[in-house]
C-alpha positions as CSV (number, residue, x, y, z in Angstrom):
1,L,-14.8,-57.6,60.5
2,S,-15.3,-56.5,57.1
3,G,-17.9,-56.4,54.9
4,A,-19.8,-56.1,51.5
5,G,-19.3,-52.8,51.7
6,M,-15.6,-53.6,51.1
7,S,-16.2,-54.8,47.6
8,T,-18.8,-52.9,46.3
9,A,-16.5,-50.1,46.7
10,A,-13.9,-51.8,44.9
11,G,-16.7,-51.9,42.0
12,I,-18.2,-55.7,43.0
13,P,-21.5,-55.5,42.2
14,D,-23.8,-56.5,45.2
15,F,-26.7,-58.9,45.9
16,R,-28.9,-57.6,48.6
17,S,-29.2,-54.0,48.0
18,A,-31.9,-52.3,46.2
19,G,-30.5,-52.8,42.2
20,G,-28.1,-55.5,43.1
21,L,-28.0,-58.9,41.5
22,Y,-30.8,-60.3,43.2
23,G,-32.8,-57.5,41.8
24,T,-36.6,-58.1,41.0
25,S,-37.3,-61.8,41.6
26,S,-40.2,-62.5,39.2
27,T,-37.4,-60.8,36.5
28,L,-35.0,-63.5,37.7
29,L,-37.5,-66.2,37.9
30,D,-37.9,-65.8,33.8
31,R,-34.3,-66.0,33.1
32,F,-33.2,-68.7,35.1
33,T,-32.9,-72.3,33.2
34,Y,-34.8,-75.0,34.8
35,L,-33.6,-78.6,34.0
36,D,-36.0,-81.4,33.3
37,R,-35.9,-84.0,35.9
38,N,-38.2,-86.6,36.9
39,G,-40.1,-87.2,40.4
40,R,-39.7,-84.5,43.1
41,Q,-37.1,-82.5,41.5
42,S,-39.1,-81.2,38.8
43,A,-38.7,-78.4,36.4
44,A,-41.8,-77.1,38.6
45,W,-40.2,-77.9,42.1
46,Q,-37.1,-75.8,40.9
47,R,-39.3,-73.1,40.2
48,S,-41.5,-73.2,43.1
49,Q,-38.1,-73.0,45.2
50,L,-36.9,-69.8,43.6
51,E,-40.3,-68.5,44.1
52,A,-40.4,-68.8,47.3
53,D,-36.7,-67.1,47.9
54,V,-34.5,-66.2,45.3
55,R,-31.6,-67.1,47.3
56,S,-32.4,-70.9,46.9
57,A,-30.1,-70.8,44.1
58,L,-27.6,-70.5,46.8
59,T,-28.4,-73.8,48.2
60,L,-27.1,-77.0,47.7
61,E,-30.9,-78.7,48.2
62,L,-31.2,-76.8,44.6
63,F,-27.6,-76.7,43.5
64,Q,-27.0,-80.3,43.5
65,H,-30.4,-81.0,41.0
66,N,-29.8,-77.5,39.1
67,P,-26.8,-75.4,39.3
68,L,-27.6,-73.4,36.5
69,P,-29.4,-70.8,38.8
70,Y,-26.3,-70.6,40.8
71,H,-23.7,-69.8,37.8
72,E,-26.1,-68.0,35.9
73,M,-25.9,-65.2,38.9
74,R,-22.7,-65.8,39.0
75,R,-21.6,-65.9,35.8
76,G,-19.7,-62.2,35.6
77,L,-18.4,-62.5,39.0
78,I,-16.7,-65.7,38.5
79,I,-15.6,-64.7,35.0
80,G,-14.2,-61.6,36.4
81,L,-12.2,-62.7,39.6
82,G,-10.6,-65.1,36.8
83,E,-9.6,-62.1,34.8
84,E,-8.4,-59.5,37.6
85,Q,-11.1,-57.3,37.0
86,W,-11.0,-55.5,40.1
87,K,-8.6,-54.3,42.3
88,L,-8.2,-53.4,46.0
89,T,-9.6,-50.5,48.3
90,I,-7.6,-48.3,50.9
91,G,-10.1,-50.6,53.3
92,H,-8.5,-54.0,52.0
93,V,-4.7,-52.5,52.2
94,F,-5.6,-51.2,55.8
95,P,-5.3,-54.7,57.8
96,E,-1.9,-55.5,56.1
97,I,-0.6,-52.1,57.8
98,L,-2.1,-53.2,61.0
99,H,-0.3,-56.7,60.4
100,Q,2.9,-54.9,59.7
101,H,2.6,-52.7,63.4
102,G,1.8,-56.4,64.8
103,K,-1.3,-54.7,65.6
104,L,-4.1,-57.7,63.6
105,A,-5.0,-60.2,65.7
106,M,-7.5,-61.4,63.0
107,L,-9.4,-60.3,60.0
108,A,-12.6,-62.2,59.7
109,S,-13.6,-61.4,55.9
110,Q,-17.4,-61.8,55.1
111,N,-16.7,-61.1,51.4
112,I,-16.4,-63.9,48.9
113,D,-14.3,-62.6,46.6
114,G,-11.2,-63.2,47.8
115,L,-9.3,-59.7,47.3
116,D,-8.0,-60.2,51.0
117,H,-5.8,-62.6,49.9
118,K,-4.1,-60.7,47.4
119,V,-2.5,-57.8,50.4
120,V,-3.2,-59.8,53.8
121,S,1.0,-61.5,53.9
122,D,-0.1,-63.7,56.8
123,K,-2.4,-66.3,55.9
124,T,-2.8,-67.6,59.4
125,K,-5.0,-64.0,60.3
126,L,-7.0,-64.4,57.3
127,Y,-10.5,-65.8,57.8
128,N,-13.4,-65.9,55.2
129,P,-16.3,-67.9,57.2
130,H,-18.5,-67.5,54.2
131,G,-15.9,-69.2,51.9
132,L,-14.3,-68.0,48.1
133,M,-15.2,-67.4,44.8
134,S,-11.9,-68.0,44.1
135,A,-11.7,-71.7,45.4
136,L,-13.5,-74.2,43.9
137,V,-15.0,-77.3,45.4
138,A,-16.7,-80.6,44.9
139,E,-19.8,-80.3,46.9
140,P,-20.9,-81.5,49.5
141,N,-17.1,-81.7,50.4
142,D,-15.6,-78.4,51.0
143,E,-12.1,-79.4,50.9
144,P,-11.0,-77.0,47.9
145,I,-10.0,-78.3,44.9
146,C,-8.0,-75.2,44.1
147,M,-7.1,-71.9,46.1
148,S,-6.3,-69.1,43.5
149,T,-8.1,-67.9,40.3
150,S,-4.2,-67.6,39.0
151,E,-4.1,-71.8,39.0
152,P,-4.7,-73.8,35.8
153,L,-7.8,-75.7,37.0
154,Y,-9.3,-72.3,38.2
155,Q,-9.1,-70.7,34.6
156,R,-10.3,-73.9,33.2
157,Y,-13.7,-73.5,35.2
158,V,-13.8,-69.9,34.4
159,A,-13.6,-71.3,30.3
160,L,-16.5,-73.0,30.7
161,V,-18.8,-71.0,32.5
162,K,-17.8,-68.5,29.6
163,S,-18.7,-70.9,26.9
164,N,-21.6,-72.6,29.2
165,I,-23.2,-70.2,31.1
166,K,-25.8,-67.5,29.5
167,D,-25.4,-63.9,30.9
168,I,-29.0,-63.2,32.5
169,Y,-27.8,-59.5,33.1
170,A,-27.3,-58.7,29.4
171,D,-29.6,-55.5,29.9
172,R,-27.9,-53.9,32.9
173,P,-24.8,-51.5,32.9
174,K,-20.9,-52.8,32.1
175,R,-20.4,-51.7,36.2
176,K,-23.5,-53.6,37.2
177,G,-23.4,-57.2,36.7
178,R,-22.9,-57.6,32.7
179,S,-20.4,-60.0,31.2
180,S,-21.2,-60.9,27.8
181,H,-19.9,-57.5,26.2
182,L,-16.7,-59.0,26.8
183,W,-17.3,-62.5,27.2
184,P,-20.3,-63.8,24.9
185,G,-22.4,-66.9,26.3
186,P,-24.6,-69.3,24.8
187,A,-28.2,-68.6,24.2
188,S,-29.1,-71.4,26.8
189,S,-26.8,-72.7,29.9
190,T,-25.5,-76.3,30.1
191,P,-24.2,-77.4,33.8
192,I,-20.7,-77.9,34.0
193,T,-19.8,-81.5,35.6
194,L,-16.3,-82.4,37.1
195,A,-15.9,-84.8,33.9
196,M,-15.8,-81.6,31.9
197,L,-12.2,-80.5,33.6
198,G,-10.7,-83.7,31.7
199,D,-7.5,-84.9,33.3
200,M,-7.1,-81.6,35.1
201,L,-9.3,-83.0,37.8
202,P,-7.3,-84.1,40.6
203,A,-7.5,-87.9,41.7
204,H,-9.0,-87.4,44.9
205,C,-12.1,-86.1,43.4
206,H,-12.6,-89.1,40.9
207,A,-15.0,-90.6,43.3
208,A,-17.0,-87.6,43.3
209,R,-16.9,-87.3,39.5
210,E,-18.2,-90.6,39.3
211,R,-21.0,-90.0,41.8
212,E,-22.1,-87.1,39.1
213,A,-22.7,-90.0,36.5
214,R,-24.7,-92.1,38.1
215,Q,-26.8,-90.3,40.5
216,G,-27.3,-87.4,37.9
217,C,-25.9,-84.9,40.4
218,Y,-24.2,-81.6,40.2
219,S,-21.0,-80.8,42.4
220,L,-18.4,-78.3,40.6
221,K,-19.2,-74.6,42.0
222,P,-16.6,-71.9,44.0
223,G,-16.1,-72.6,47.3
224,T,-19.0,-70.2,48.6
225,V,-20.5,-71.2,51.6
226,L,-24.4,-72.2,50.5
227,F,-27.1,-71.2,52.9
228,D,-27.9,-74.9,53.8
229,R,-24.2,-75.4,54.9
230,T,-21.9,-74.5,57.6
231,L,-19.2,-71.9,58.0
232,W,-15.8,-72.6,56.9
233,T,-13.6,-73.4,60.1
234,A,-10.1,-73.0,58.7
235,N,-8.2,-69.6,58.2
236,A,-6.5,-69.1,54.8
237,A,-3.5,-71.0,55.9
238,G,-5.4,-74.3,56.0
239,Q,-5.6,-74.2,59.8
240,R,-8.4,-74.9,62.4
241,C,-9.6,-71.1,63.7
242,S,-12.1,-69.6,65.2
243,A,-13.0,-66.1,65.6
244,F,-15.0,-65.9,68.8
245,D,-11.8,-67.2,70.6
246,T,-9.7,-64.7,69.0
247,V,-12.1,-62.0,69.7
248,A,-12.0,-63.0,73.5
249,T,-8.3,-61.7,74.0
250,C,-8.2,-59.1,71.2
251,D,-7.9,-55.8,72.5
252,L,-10.5,-53.8,69.4
253,V,-12.7,-55.0,67.4
254,V,-12.9,-53.0,64.1
255,V,-16.0,-53.1,61.5
256,M,-15.5,-51.9,58.0
257,G,-18.6,-52.1,55.6
258,T,-20.8,-54.7,57.0
259,S,-24.4,-53.8,58.5
260,L,-24.1,-56.2,61.1
261,S,-27.7,-57.3,59.8
262,G,-27.9,-60.7,61.3
263,L,-25.3,-63.1,60.1
264,T,-23.8,-65.4,62.2
265,I,-20.1,-64.1,62.3
266,D,-21.4,-60.6,63.5
267,H,-22.1,-62.0,66.2
268,V,-18.6,-61.6,66.8
269,A,-19.0,-58.1,66.9
270,H,-21.9,-58.0,69.1
271,S,-20.7,-60.6,71.6
272,A,-17.6,-58.5,71.8
273,G,-19.4,-55.4,73.2
274,R,-21.7,-57.1,75.5
275,E,-20.2,-59.7,77.1
276,L,-16.4,-58.6,76.7
277,G,-16.9,-54.7,77.0
278,T,-14.4,-54.8,74.2
279,P,-13.9,-51.5,72.2
280,L,-15.6,-51.4,69.0
281,L,-14.5,-49.1,66.4
282,V,-17.0,-48.6,63.6
283,F,-16.2,-47.8,59.8
284,D,-19.6,-46.9,57.9
285,R,-21.0,-43.9,56.2
286,S,-24.3,-45.8,57.4
287,A,-25.5,-45.8,61.3
288,A,-27.0,-49.4,60.7
289,P,-24.1,-51.3,62.2
290,V,-24.0,-48.8,65.0
291,E,-28.3,-49.2,65.1
292,S,-27.7,-53.3,65.5
293,L,-24.9,-53.2,68.2
294,R,-27.5,-51.0,70.0
295,A,-30.2,-53.2,69.4
296,S,-28.0,-56.1,70.7
297,H,-27.3,-54.2,73.7
298,A,-23.5,-54.0,72.9
299,W,-22.5,-50.5,72.1
300,D,-21.3,-48.2,74.5
301,A,-21.3,-44.4,73.2
302,R,-18.5,-44.0,76.2
303,R,-16.5,-46.5,74.7
304,D,-16.9,-47.2,71.5
305,C,-16.6,-45.2,68.2
306,H,-18.3,-44.6,65.2
307,L,-16.6,-42.6,62.0
308,Q,-19.4,-42.2,60.1
309,N,-17.7,-41.5,56.6
310,A,-16.5,-42.8,53.3
311,I,-14.6,-45.7,54.8
312,D,-11.3,-44.7,52.8
313,Q,-11.8,-41.6,53.8
314,S,-11.8,-42.3,57.8
315,I,-8.7,-45.0,57.4
316,L,-6.6,-42.4,55.3
317,E,-7.5,-39.5,58.4
318,L,-5.9,-42.5,60.8
319,L,-3.0,-43.1,58.9
320,L,-2.1,-39.5,58.5
321,A,-2.5,-39.3,62.2
322,L,-0.8,-42.5,63.3
323,H,2.0,-41.3,60.6
324,W,1.7,-44.3,58.6
325,L,0.6,-42.7,55.2
326,P,3.9,-43.6,53.6
327,E,3.2,-46.8,53.9
328,L,0.6,-46.7,51.2
329,L,2.6,-45.6,48.5
330,E,3.7,-49.2,48.2
331,Y,0.1,-50.2,47.6
332,L,-0.8,-47.5,44.7
333,P,-0.4,-50.5,41.9
334,H,-3.0,-52.4,43.5
335,L,-5.8,-50.0,44.2
336,C,-8.5,-49.7,42.4
337,L,-9.3,-46.1,40.4
338,T,-11.9,-44.4,43.2
339,S,-9.4,-45.2,46.0
340,L,-6.7,-43.2,44.1
341,R,-9.0,-40.6,43.4
342,T,-9.8,-40.3,46.8
343,L,-6.5,-40.5,48.1
344,R,-5.3,-37.7,45.5
345,A,-7.8,-35.8,47.0
346,F,-6.8,-36.3,50.2
347,V,-3.5,-35.5,49.7
348,Q,-3.9,-32.3,48.3
349,E,-5.9,-31.1,50.8
350,H,-3.6,-31.9,53.5
351,F,-0.4,-31.2,52.2
352,E,1.2,-28.3,51.4
353,A,2.0,-28.3,46.9
354,D,6.0,-29.4,47.7
355,A,4.8,-31.8,50.4
356,A,2.2,-33.2,48.5
357,A,4.4,-33.7,45.4
358,I,5.8,-36.2,46.8
359,Y,2.3,-37.9,46.8
360,T,0.5,-36.8,44.2
361,D,2.8,-37.6,40.9
362,R,3.1,-41.4,42.0
363,I,-0.8,-41.1,42.7
364,V,-1.5,-39.6,39.3
365,T,0.7,-41.7,37.0
366,N,-1.3,-44.5,38.7
367,I,-4.5,-42.9,37.7
368,A,-3.7,-42.9,34.8
369,H,-2.5,-46.5,34.5
370,E,-5.6,-47.8,35.8
371,I,-7.7,-45.8,33.8
372,E,-6.7,-47.2,30.3
373,R,-6.9,-50.9,32.6
374,E,-10.0,-50.4,33.4
375,K,-11.3,-49.3,29.6
376,R,-10.5,-53.5,28.9
377,F,-13.6,-53.6,31.0
378,Y,-15.7,-51.1,30.9
379,G,-15.2,-48.9,27.6
380,D,-15.6,-45.3,28.5
381,E,-18.0,-46.0,30.8
382,D,-16.6,-44.1,33.3
383,I,-17.4,-44.1,37.7
384,D,-18.5,-40.6,39.1
385,E,-14.8,-38.8,39.9
386,G,-16.8,-37.2,42.4
387,S,-17.6,-40.4,44.3
388,Q,-16.3,-41.7,47.5
389,I,-15.6,-45.3,48.7
């Protein structure tokens, strides 16, 4: 069970934490675009919904009448995914290494960025209950129109976001949500419709396109599950699946990068520890997930283990103990800069010079490549070399 800590470690700005993209609600309220509509869904009604809870931008109730706050909040994430801005952490790679050793029953990922899809080879073992930014849907139908940012249809959508959605985070640092330094946006936002996809729109979406035009509503968006909608029930291979059924037969539940703050899928870990007596292994620098498990009487200190360190660091120590560390080398070109630097420091600390050279030469080469690649997105705005995931 993986969470937002995996994505933020890869450099993707988060929403919920202090300084996250939800930010100061009052600031966002003044930056959002409100559409003039007759009746109950007027601009005043739209603002009142967002004043009550800024996360109303991520509900179908508001989106179908005004899709702009959703797109304005997620402009940078949509474009960044389309432009391959972010790479994997060692935490992302770990489930695939487990799979290669026949140890992975399921990766239930709370993350919506789709990075897991770049590394987990058996899609029947990958489940994204909250949906994916890397897919497209026409709400309220959650059947994906496309499932990859590399597809021409998604790239057309990214181009529409660049040209139609303003950057409400333009005053932020490049690594904290700003997108207009690379992909300038308009001064004001325009809703994106299915009709804008032109001949690329699949035939099964033509009825939705006509409904948009007839009713004046909106439906085209990434495949993330809105707060007033139900979780996805299919795995990445398109087969129906249940994390709760899978956890009933597994030997161990690994929790990585989620505070277990009360999301529905969090109950997989709670039920495993409380009802099933399944051992829990928590990778997290904070004590929040363990405190959550204790509060629900799911944590047993005699049975469970908390590796309270940076996630990448704990995984490296585990890989070393299992003699699986060399397998990480094939993933070096896919790792983010922070993970590469963490790996370099780990190897230098745990190996003699001659043995370390087997790793460090390749790691250093990939670090140099990644520094140059990141300059495209951030210029000379570097991450802290001392930081760890």
